[in-house]
C-alpha angles and dihedrals in degrees: 000000000000115000110201115204127184102238090211095054104028121200114004129186094263090047091054091050088052088053091051093050087048090054089052100044110019136062100199135033139184117201115217119200104207134193097035086151086075094065119089108264093231093055098029098103095047091046090051092048091048091049091046091054090050091054091048089053091049092050101043094094095046133078088259097065111145094015118153119277118200127184118215147157107216095185110014111210094021131264092315094056119112117263088241090076107100119222118249123235095354093120089053089049090052092053092051092049089053091051092051096043120101134176108253119217112256130207121199095187123096134041117335111246126173133182108221115207100169135030126184140148130247114206110245093009110063135238123331123208114192127195148104125295109236098187141355125011141270136210138193111284096023119131118240128192129219094208097190088061097031088235128144122199135175121242107248100177139343135208135192114194092341093310120118112238134180097204137034133179145191113316094021123131104220141163114223120201122207133172132234096020125127109227093207088069091065125041098153132352146095132305119188147157107303113278093359092113126058134207111229137195099194139012146185115232137181110227150176128204119248105244094220094056109104120221135021128306101233125201112246093026121129125239139176102257117205110198127157104334096327137085118202139161116265141173120227137212118189127208140164142196118288110279092254088057099049095112096039115122107252119214108246122245091003138101126208113212093187094066127087120243134196120235113233125202087212138005108278116240141141091279093054117110116246116256123251088252091056090047091054090050091051094249111141095179126074115245108234123206120224091242136020129190136199136207109226118202109192122215087212125025116256132210115220143131123262118265089027125151116267124195123186118200145161100238093169091070115109109272089213093054093094093232134119111259093191109096110174143350134203152140126275107238102170136013132184124213092194116108089205090055089140088070100032110028107026097056087065090058107087099206116155132189121212117231125183120222130175126230139162137238105251099196143326113254096185144326089295108031138058137180117233131196145178093046107094133037119257091248096044114121096233090187085081090065099044108129096030110147116248131197122185124206090247087065102257119136126207148128142259104265101189146294124307120209122329102288101081096271119141144194123243117199118204106194123195102018140060115260122247096179121123130200118278094033112148121245121203113194132190103213139157115279115267098022100089130075108285095010116136107164122092127185117175133322109315118251142171137033115278133197128253119203131179131225127217113302121267117204121246118214123245091235092056091050093052094049090050091050089063090062102091100143091120120074092227091056092049092052093049093046090047096046093050092059116067090210096061102037090116090057090052092052092050092052091050091051091048091050092052090057096040093100091059127091093271093060095120093054092049092047088054089050092050091050090050095050089048090052091050090056093046090050091052090059097042116091111237117240127231091016131153123248090256091054093050091051088050088051094051092050089048089051092051092052092049 
């Protein structure tokens, strides 16, 4: 790469952006300080030395630290100067370029892909497309496709530096002549082996934020996305590994659809604000994963190869604002050609979004189990959340063991330690959006295990507990109520046995029996109406026995 700087102005915004692109795409660089003829001859050398030191300072924290810096005047006197004026420093520049040049390895295998930078017609010959072959090779008579136009043409002739050739390969500059093609249809773009490139509507990329970009990279924001030879508007959604996998080594240039990923409101960087969870844990710094990804949704479909370079920028920012417009760069890992990718492609992407909901401890069953409520909707399939980690404010750790009844209540098992929890204790759960009571937002298919934590206990009134104890419509409730009372342990055993057989062919009969037993217990608690004094006294004695 050759970075040309006006010696009278120094580093400008566009020069800095070229430097950023160079860091992304190039391995070597030569800096050229141009227009030295505009400096007063008496102060020229000192001005060149001063600018050279400035450039060295600018480059010292980049991969180009210590690169050659050459001062030249390519056209002394400006464009209006006579041709007799000799360039200054150009011969020295040529020698430096020779010392920096190297012969790259070239591979003729794989699909043919060529970047076209010019297209024009020659009368009596056809249309010539000139450019650089990026991969593969091409020969006379081969068919090549212009994927943006869905047009295929046969190679009639080829030239390299005005010399006819029959074969060209990766790295060659070549002109390819085809017939019956209007050059106005293609100014710049790609040509390739037929059907080897795809036009995509959305893509998954691995990415890194460009350190010179000011501000956060927000999910749902729009950026100018440069991919292949096109720049289009696109919307981004950032996501990362699950927090437990932040330090896990990620396979390069690959994406695993079988893993679960955490939705991010913004790209995580050193400038990001710590989450509420980190603040509660006393962590002032943001935990950064080794790799982050983004889903790109293009406003217009783009044609590009896999694993190509992607650059996101804010090109609508004022060029004179002295700020970097380049926001992030990355590699395209997966693309989708389907216009209906929201139904066909996105469901394969297991991105989940944590959502906090508050619930309460309903009651303590024994030293190792509690019943919780007000965390899930009645219709929620609680089996999805079985195995979720739980931590109570009293320090116990456990898991959600399953549902309890039909009203959204659930069992929490605390293995290995005696329970100190009490009824009414709050439960704060981090769950996927849309699965909790009152939740309405859904993102993408829910993924990984999340934590549940409990806040300090709140006392529940005795009256509220007694009212709740009358609600035994669910079999689970009936079993628990009966097993807690020595006088009704037999009823509990009958109900348990009935539940064990409930999946058999006689399920309906047993369900009816369970309902009848439940109603018997309920009637024993309900005070009869229009009764005599003796009947009321008998009911009071029966209630005391129950």
